[in-house]
C-alpha positions as CSV (number, residue, x, y, z in Angstrom):
1,M,111.8,112.4,56.4
2,T,111.8,115.0,59.2
3,R,113.4,114.7,62.7
4,Q,109.7,115.0,64.0
5,E,108.4,112.2,61.8
6,S,111.5,110.0,62.6
7,V,110.8,110.2,66.5
8,W,106.7,109.5,65.9
9,P,107.6,105.5,65.6
10,G,109.8,105.2,68.4
11,L,107.5,107.1,70.9
12,L,104.5,105.1,69.5
13,G,106.3,101.6,70.1
14,L,107.6,102.9,73.5
15,V,103.9,103.5,74.5
16,L,102.5,100.4,73.3
17,V,105.4,97.9,73.9
18,G,106.9,99.5,77.1
19,P,104.0,98.8,79.2
20,A,103.4,95.5,78.3
21,A,106.8,94.5,78.6
22,A,107.0,95.7,82.2
23,A,103.8,94.3,83.5
24,F,105.4,91.1,82.1
25,T,108.6,91.4,83.4
26,G,106.8,92.1,87.2
27,W,104.7,89.2,87.0
28,G,107.5,86.8,86.3
29,W,109.3,88.4,89.3
30,S,106.5,87.9,91.6
31,E,105.9,84.3,90.5
32,L,109.5,83.4,91.6
33,P,109.8,81.2,94.6
34,R,110.9,82.4,97.7
35,T,111.8,80.8,100.8
36,A,109.8,82.0,103.7
37,P,111.6,82.7,107.0
38,V,110.2,82.3,110.6
39,A,109.2,85.5,112.1
40,A,106.9,85.9,114.9
41,G,107.3,88.5,118.0
42,I,105.2,89.3,121.1
43,R,103.0,92.9,121.5
44,A,101.3,94.1,124.1
45,T,97.8,94.8,123.2
46,D,94.6,96.0,124.9
47,D,93.7,92.3,125.8
48,G,97.1,91.7,127.3
49,P,100.3,90.3,125.4
50,A,99.7,88.6,122.1
51,L,101.6,86.6,119.4
52,V,102.0,88.5,116.2
53,L,102.9,86.9,113.1
54,P,104.1,89.9,110.5
55,V,102.9,90.5,107.5
56,P,104.2,93.0,104.4
57,R,103.2,96.6,105.2
58,P,100.9,97.9,102.6
59,S,103.0,99.6,99.7
60,S,102.2,102.4,97.5
61,T,105.1,102.2,95.4
62,G,103.3,100.7,92.8
63,S,100.4,103.2,92.5
64,L,102.9,106.2,92.7
65,I,105.2,105.1,89.7
66,S,101.7,104.2,87.9
67,I,100.3,107.7,87.9
68,A,104.3,109.2,87.4
69,V,104.1,107.1,84.1
70,G,100.7,108.7,83.3
71,A,101.6,112.2,83.9
72,A,105.1,111.7,81.8
73,L,103.0,110.2,78.6
74,L,100.5,113.1,78.9
75,G,103.8,115.1,78.7
76,A,105.3,113.7,76.0
77,G,101.8,113.9,74.2
78,L,101.9,117.5,74.8
79,W,105.3,117.9,73.8
80,Q,104.8,116.6,70.6
81,L,101.7,118.8,70.2
82,I,103.5,122.3,70.9
83,A,106.4,120.8,68.8
84,S,104.1,120.2,65.4
85,L,102.2,123.4,65.7
86,D,104.5,125.2,63.1
87,D,104.0,122.2,60.8
88,D,101.7,119.4,61.0
89,W,99.4,120.3,64.1
90,S,97.1,117.4,63.2
91,S,99.8,115.0,63.7
92,G,100.4,116.4,67.1
93,V,96.8,116.3,67.9
94,A,96.5,112.7,66.9
95,F,99.5,111.7,68.9
96,L,98.4,113.4,72.0
97,F,94.8,111.5,71.4
98,L,96.4,108.0,71.0
99,I,98.9,108.5,74.2
100,S,96.3,109.9,76.3
101,L,94.6,106.9,76.4
102,P,97.2,104.9,78.2
103,A,98.1,107.8,80.3
104,L,94.9,108.3,81.9
105,F,94.6,104.4,82.0
106,A,97.7,104.5,84.1
107,I,96.9,107.6,86.3
108,L,93.1,106.2,87.3
109,L,94.9,102.7,88.0
110,G,97.2,104.6,90.4
111,L,94.8,106.5,92.1
112,G,92.6,103.6,92.5
113,T,94.8,101.5,94.2
114,Y,96.8,103.9,96.3
115,K,96.4,103.1,100.1
116,P,98.4,105.0,102.8
117,R,101.5,103.2,104.2
118,K,100.8,102.0,107.6
119,V,103.5,101.5,110.4
120,A,104.8,98.3,111.3
121,D,103.4,98.2,114.7
122,N,99.7,98.5,113.1
123,V,99.8,95.6,110.6
124,G,99.9,91.8,111.3
125,I,98.0,88.8,112.7
126,V,97.7,89.2,116.4
127,L,97.0,86.0,118.4
128,T,95.6,86.0,122.3
129,P,94.1,83.2,124.0
130,Q,90.8,84.4,123.3
131,H,90.5,85.8,119.3
132,I,92.6,85.9,116.5
133,T,93.0,89.5,114.6
134,I,93.9,90.0,111.1
135,D,95.2,93.6,111.1
136,Y,96.0,94.4,107.7
137,G,94.8,95.3,104.1
138,D,91.1,95.9,104.9
139,G,91.2,95.1,107.9
140,P,90.7,94.4,111.0
141,T,88.9,91.3,111.3
142,T,88.5,89.5,114.5
143,A,87.2,86.0,115.3
144,A,87.0,84.3,118.7
145,W,89.0,80.7,118.9
146,Q,85.6,79.0,120.0
147,D,83.9,80.3,116.7
148,I,86.6,78.6,114.4
149,S,85.3,75.3,113.4
150,A,87.6,74.3,111.2
151,V,91.3,75.1,109.3
152,G,92.1,74.7,105.8
153,G,94.1,75.2,102.6
154,R,92.8,76.1,99.2
155,S,94.0,77.8,96.2
156,R,91.6,80.6,94.9
157,R,92.0,81.8,91.1
158,G,92.0,85.6,90.2
159,E,89.7,87.4,87.8
160,F,92.3,86.2,85.2
161,R,92.2,82.7,83.9
162,F,95.7,82.3,82.8
163,G,98.2,82.1,85.6
164,S,98.7,80.6,89.2
165,G,96.2,80.9,91.7
166,T,96.6,81.9,95.3
167,N,97.3,79.5,97.9
168,L,95.4,80.5,101.1
169,I,94.8,79.2,104.8
170,S,91.1,79.4,105.5
171,L,89.7,79.5,108.8
172,V,86.1,78.4,109.0
173,T,83.7,80.1,111.1
174,G,80.1,79.2,112.1
175,D,78.1,75.8,111.7
176,A,75.2,74.4,109.8
177,D,72.9,75.8,112.0
178,T,74.4,79.7,111.9
179,G,75.8,79.2,108.5
180,Y,79.7,78.8,107.4
181,G,82.2,81.6,106.9
182,T,85.8,81.9,105.7
183,I,88.4,83.9,106.8
184,D,91.4,83.9,104.2
185,I,95.0,84.6,104.8
186,G,96.9,84.5,101.6
187,H,100.3,82.9,101.7
188,K,102.0,85.8,99.9
189,D,100.3,87.9,102.8
190,L,102.9,86.7,105.2
191,E,106.5,87.4,106.0
192,T,106.9,84.0,107.7
193,D,106.5,79.9,106.7
194,P,102.8,79.7,105.5
195,T,103.0,75.9,106.3
196,R,104.1,76.3,110.3
197,V,101.2,79.2,110.5
198,Y,98.6,76.5,109.1
199,H,99.6,74.1,111.6
200,L,99.7,76.6,114.7
201,F,96.1,77.2,113.7
202,V,95.4,73.4,113.7
203,F,97.2,73.3,117.0
204,Y,95.1,76.2,119.0
205,V,91.7,74.9,117.4
206,R,92.2,71.6,118.4
207,N,93.8,72.1,121.8
208,P,92.1,74.9,123.5
209,G,93.5,74.2,126.9
210,L,96.7,75.6,125.8
211,R,95.7,78.8,123.9
212,S,97.1,80.8,127.6
213,E,100.8,80.2,126.1
214,L,99.7,82.7,123.3
215,G,101.7,86.1,123.9
216,T,104.2,84.4,126.2
217,E,107.5,83.0,125.6
218,L,106.3,79.7,125.4
219,G,104.1,80.2,122.8
220,L,106.7,82.1,120.8
221,D,109.4,79.1,121.0
222,R,106.7,76.8,120.3
223,F,106.2,78.5,116.9
224,R,109.6,79.0,116.2
225,R,110.8,75.3,117.2
226,G,107.2,74.0,115.0
227,G,106.3,72.4,118.2
228,Y,102.9,71.3,117.0
229,A,103.5,67.7,116.8
230,P,103.6,65.0,118.7
231,E,100.6,67.0,120.9
232,Q,98.5,67.9,118.1
233,P,95.8,65.7,116.9
234,A,95.8,64.4,113.1
235,A,95.4,67.5,111.0
236,F,92.1,68.1,109.1
237,V,91.4,66.6,105.9
238,D,90.0,69.2,103.8
239,T,86.9,67.5,101.9
240,D,84.6,70.1,102.5
241,P,83.4,71.8,99.2
242,R,82.9,74.8,100.9
243,L,86.7,75.4,101.0
């Protein structure tokens, strides 16, 4: 057996097994439970001071890695093709064709998921006495406090049936006459305790007279100490099938 023939099985195994193992490891790491800190701050906005809940900044690291892996696979295929020109060029062509499939998929995946990284001051959930602004991802999305009719929690399963769902805080807008809508905030999109965020929304939806403290040290202190009881009325019981 020649040296080139002995390298073939190793490269083929790397192409087929390596990405699958990396994807499984990444999925397992993402499912590990983590303790969420209590983080919030005050930011000046066009509408005045606001309470801001931080969210993770969008990262393109995964997209760049995917593009780099695809380019490396194509480079390995071209190297094998060039090395086989003086011997059995058909095997090099076959290997290049085989390796180009996952390579092109990785490159297209990276290009399709790439998003420019925003600075920290441009992302977050911004709460003023008048409205809520969800300013991350595909945002911003703004809703007035008086348009929020209920606050709920639910789990949304992604496109794949296996694996755990994504826990969400759902802000229900509208009514039976105008039609209902929801604004979803994923627990993994928060850099603070999602349970405390849920009670924050319930508290200010049910206590409109206290919304004026949003953007002040009083509202920031209430959030940090979880001061949403006993002032807050009984929390909602989520029985609406729309949630």
